[in-house]
N, CA, C and O atoms as a GROMACS GRO file, in nm:
protein
  228
    1MET      N    1  17.069   8.397  13.906
    1MET     CA    2  16.924   8.448  13.945
    1MET      C    3  16.838   8.389  13.841
    1MET      O    4  16.876   8.384  13.724
    2VAL      N    5  16.728   8.346  13.879
    2VAL     CA    6  16.629   8.293  13.767
    2VAL      C    7  16.489   8.376  13.780
    2VAL      O    8  16.429   8.384  13.887
    3LEU      N    9  16.447   8.431  13.668
    3LEU     CA   10  16.313   8.516  13.661
    3LEU      C   11  16.210   8.435  13.631
    3LEU      O   12  16.218   8.345  13.548
    4PRO      N   13  16.097   8.468  13.704
    4PRO     CA   14  15.975   8.386  13.658
    4PRO      C   15  15.928   8.419  13.528
    4PRO      O   16  15.944   8.530  13.476
    5LEU      N   17  15.863   8.312  13.468
    5LEU     CA   18  15.803   8.335  13.335
    5LEU      C   19  15.666   8.399  13.331
    5LEU      O   20  15.587   8.368  13.242
    6VAL      N   21  15.639   8.482  13.416
    6VAL     CA   22  15.514   8.548  13.432
    6VAL      C   23  15.508   8.642  13.287
    6VAL      O   24  15.612   8.681  13.232
    7ASP      N   25  15.386   8.671  13.241
    7ASP     CA   26  15.356   8.752  13.126
    7ASP      C   27  15.448   8.708  12.993
    7ASP      O   28  15.465   8.790  12.903
    8GLU      N   29  15.502   8.583  12.987
    8GLU     CA   30  15.574   8.551  12.862
    8GLU      C   31  15.487   8.538  12.740
    8GLU      O   32  15.542   8.544  12.630
    9HIS      N   33  15.363   8.521  12.748
    9HIS     CA   34  15.258   8.503  12.660
    9HIS      C   35  15.207   8.644  12.598
    9HIS      O   36  15.143   8.647  12.493
   10LYS      N   37  15.237   8.746  12.663
   10LYS     CA   38  15.190   8.876  12.624
   10LYS      C   39  15.290   8.944  12.525
   10LYS      O   40  15.412   8.924  12.530
   11PRO      N   41  15.227   9.025  12.436
   11PRO     CA   42  15.320   9.092  12.336
   11PRO      C   43  15.410   9.194  12.415
   11PRO      O   44  15.374   9.249  12.519
   12LYS      N   45  15.522   9.212  12.360
   12LYS     CA   46  15.619   9.309  12.416
   12LYS      C   47  15.692   9.387  12.291
   12LYS      O   48  15.727   9.337  12.184
   13CYS      N   49  15.708   9.524  12.336
   13CYS     CA   50  15.767   9.606  12.233
   13CYS      C   51  15.905   9.576  12.229
   13CYS      O   52  15.970   9.571  12.334
   14TYR      N   53  15.972   9.552  12.092
   14TYR     CA   54  16.097   9.522  12.086
   14TYR      C   55  16.187   9.647  12.098
   14TYR      O   56  16.307   9.624  12.111
   15LEU      N   57  16.148   9.775  12.095
   15LEU     CA   58  16.213   9.887  12.113
   15LEU      C   59  16.235   9.915  12.261
   15LEU      O   60  16.352   9.937  12.294
   16CYS      N   61  16.139   9.916  12.357
   16CYS     CA   62  16.145   9.956  12.479
   16CYS      C   63  16.125   9.855  12.576
   16CYS      O   64  16.145   9.879  12.695
   17HIS      N   65  16.080   9.726  12.531
   17HIS     CA   66  16.051   9.604  12.615
   17HIS      C   67  15.928   9.617  12.714
   17HIS      O   68  15.917   9.553  12.819
   18GLU      N   69  15.850   9.696  12.672
   18GLU     CA   70  15.735   9.715  12.762
   18GLU      C   71  15.628   9.615  12.712
   18GLU      O   72  15.615   9.589  12.592
   19GLY      N   73  15.555   9.563  12.808
   19GLY     CA   74  15.469   9.439  12.780
   19GLY      C   75  15.326   9.496  12.770
   19GLY      O   76  15.298   9.602  12.827
   20PHE      N   77  15.236   9.430  12.700
   20PHE     CA   78  15.111   9.480  12.671
   20PHE      C   79  15.009   9.377  12.693
   20PHE      O   80  15.051   9.262  12.698
   21GLU      N   81  14.881   9.396  12.707
   21GLU     CA   82  14.776   9.298  12.721
   21GLU      C   83  14.738   9.232  12.597
   21GLU      O   84  14.715   9.111  12.587
   22THR      N   85  14.732   9.330  12.492
   22THR     CA   86  14.678   9.268  12.349
   22THR      C   87  14.786   9.326  12.256
   22THR      O   88  14.870   9.411  12.286
   23ILE      N   89  14.770   9.260  12.128
   23ILE     CA   90  14.860   9.307  12.002
   23ILE      C   91  14.801   9.451  11.975
   23ILE      O   92  14.881   9.541  11.946
   24GLU      N   93  14.671   9.478  11.982
   24GLU     CA   94  14.618   9.614  11.942
   24GLU      C   95  14.673   9.716  12.022
   24GLU      O   96  14.702   9.821  11.964
   25LYS      N   97  14.693   9.705  12.150
   25LYS     CA   98  14.758   9.805  12.242
   25LYS      C   99  14.901   9.818  12.215
   25LYS      O  100  14.958   9.923  12.246
   26LEU      N  101  14.968   9.717  12.159
   26LEU     CA  102  15.110   9.718  12.128
   26LEU      C  103  15.128   9.797  12.003
   26LEU      O  104  15.219   9.878  11.990
   27ARG      N  105  15.038   9.772  11.909
   27ARG     CA  106  15.042   9.856  11.770
   27ARG      C  107  15.019  10.004  11.796
   27ARG      O  108  15.076  10.091  11.730
   28GLU      N  109  14.925  10.030  11.902
   28GLU     CA  110  14.891  10.173  11.920
   28GLU      C  111  15.020  10.248  11.988
   28GLU      O  112  15.061  10.359  11.955
   29HIS      N  113  15.076  10.161  12.093
   29HIS     CA  114  15.197  10.206  12.152
   29HIS      C  115  15.314  10.245  12.050
   29HIS      O  116  15.378  10.350  12.056
   30GLN      N  117  15.333  10.146  11.957
   30GLN     CA  118  15.442  10.173  11.871
   30GLN      C  119  15.417  10.278  11.766
   30GLN      O  120  15.511  10.337  11.712
   31ASN      N  121  15.298  10.301  11.737
   31ASN     CA  122  15.255  10.411  11.647
   31ASN      C  123  15.272  10.540  11.713
   31ASN      O  124  15.318  10.634  11.648
   32VAL      N  125  15.237  10.556  11.849
   32VAL     CA  126  15.249  10.678  11.920
   32VAL      C  127  15.377  10.695  11.979
   32VAL      O  128  15.421  10.809  11.968
   33LYS      N  129  15.450  10.615  12.037
   33LYS     CA  130  15.579  10.640  12.098
   33LYS      C  131  15.695  10.618  11.997
   33LYS      O  132  15.794  10.691  12.002
   34HIS      N  133  15.685  10.529  11.917
   34HIS     CA  134  15.804  10.489  11.817
   34HIS      C  135  15.778  10.514  11.668
   34HIS      O  136  15.841  10.453  11.581
   35GLY      N  137  15.679  10.610  11.640
   35GLY     CA  138  15.622  10.624  11.516
   35GLY      C  139  15.744  10.672  11.407
   35GLY      O  140  15.755  10.625  11.294
   36ASP      N  141  15.819  10.759  11.456
   36ASP     CA  142  15.940  10.798  11.386
   36ASP      C  143  16.042  10.679  11.345
   36ASP      O  144  16.093  10.672  11.233
   37VAL      N  145  16.066  10.593  11.443
   37VAL     CA  146  16.151  10.486  11.409
   37VAL      C  147  16.093  10.385  11.310
   37VAL      O  148  16.159  10.329  11.223
   38LEU      N  149  15.966  10.369  11.332
   38LEU     CA  150  15.905  10.270  11.243
   38LEU      C  151  15.885  10.342  11.093
   38LEU      O  152  15.891  10.273  10.991
   39GLU      N  153  15.866  10.458  11.090
   39GLU     CA  154  15.860  10.518  10.962
   39GLU      C  155  15.989  10.520  10.877
   39GLU      O  156  15.988  10.509  10.755
   40SER      N  157  16.091  10.534  10.947
   40SER     CA  158  16.243  10.538  10.886
   40SER      C  159  16.286  10.398  10.841
   40SER      O  160  16.369  10.378  10.752
   41ASN      N  161  16.217  10.295  10.916
   41ASN     CA  162  16.265  10.160  10.862
   41ASN      C  163  16.156  10.122  10.753
   41ASN      O  164  16.184  10.027  10.679
   42GLU      N  165  16.047  10.179  10.737
   42GLU     CA  166  15.963  10.145  10.628
   42GLU      C  167  16.025  10.195  10.491
   42GLU      O  168  16.017  10.134  10.384
   43ARG      N  169  16.085  10.308  10.513
   43ARG     CA  170  16.151  10.360  10.379
   43ARG      C  171  16.257  10.274  10.319
   43ARG      O  172  16.279  10.274  10.198
   44LYS      N  173  16.322  10.201  10.406
   44LYS     CA  174  16.439  10.119  10.347
   44LYS      C  175  16.390   9.977  10.306
   44LYS      O  176  16.471   9.883  10.303
   45THR      N  177  16.270   9.961  10.276
   45THR     CA  178  16.224   9.835  10.224
   45THR      C  179  16.253   9.793  10.080
   45THR      O  180  16.242   9.677  10.039
   46THR      N  181  16.287   9.893  10.012
   46THR     CA  182  16.332   9.851   9.859
   46THR      C  183  16.469   9.776   9.875
   46THR      O  184  16.569   9.817   9.935
   47ARG      N  185  16.453   9.654   9.807
   47ARG     CA  186  16.549   9.569   9.821
   47ARG      C  187  16.604   9.532   9.664
   47ARG      O  188  16.528   9.516   9.569
   48GLU      N  189  16.729   9.524   9.658
   48GLU     CA  190  16.797   9.498   9.518
   48GLU      C  191  16.883   9.381   9.532
   48GLU      O  192  16.930   9.357   9.644
   49PRO      N  193  16.908   9.310   9.437
   49PRO     CA  194  17.011   9.194   9.449
   49PRO      C  195  17.153   9.253   9.487
   49PRO      O  196  17.199   9.361   9.450
   50ALA      N  197  17.211   9.165   9.565
   50ALA     CA  198  17.352   9.205   9.610
   50ALA      C  199  17.446   9.153   9.508
   50ALA      O  200  17.409   9.061   9.435
   51PRO      N  201  17.569   9.206   9.496
   51PRO     CA  202  17.667   9.161   9.409
   51PRO      C  203  17.694   9.026   9.430
   51PRO      O  204  17.711   8.988   9.546
   52GLY      N  205  17.702   8.939   9.328
   52GLY     CA  206  17.717   8.805   9.343
   52GLY      C  207  17.583   8.718   9.349
   52GLY      O  208  17.592   8.596   9.333
   53ASP      N  209  17.478   8.770   9.368
   53ASP     CA  210  17.368   8.692   9.376
   53ASP      C  211  17.319   8.620   9.243
   53ASP      O  212  17.319   8.676   9.133
   54VAL      N  213  17.281   8.500   9.265
   54VAL     CA  214  17.255   8.425   9.144
   54VAL      C  215  17.106   8.399   9.124
   54VAL      O  216  17.052   8.338   9.216
   55THR      N  217  17.028   8.434   9.020
   55THR     CA  218  16.896   8.413   8.995
   55THR      C  219  16.889   8.285   8.912
   55THR      O  220  16.965   8.260   8.819
   56VAL      N  221  16.783   8.200   8.960
   56VAL     CA  222  16.761   8.066   8.897
   56VAL      C  223  16.624   8.085   8.844
   56VAL      O  224  16.534   8.127   8.917
   57PHE      N  225  16.606   8.055   8.714
   57PHE     CA  226  16.482   8.059   8.648
   57PHE      C  227  16.432   7.919   8.641
   57PHE      O  228  16.324   7.895   8.587
   0.00000   0.00000   0.00000
């Protein structure tokens, strides 16, 4: 079965796969519906070198 490529150019939420007309509407949706998920992911942004990583100066 082949699905048509209608609305492929519109932004889509990667959590619930709902499509939106503009990126602003997508941001608003993610802040309202998925705010807790996005906040928990933002806290994990501190990155450290993994064991065995080599730093080149």
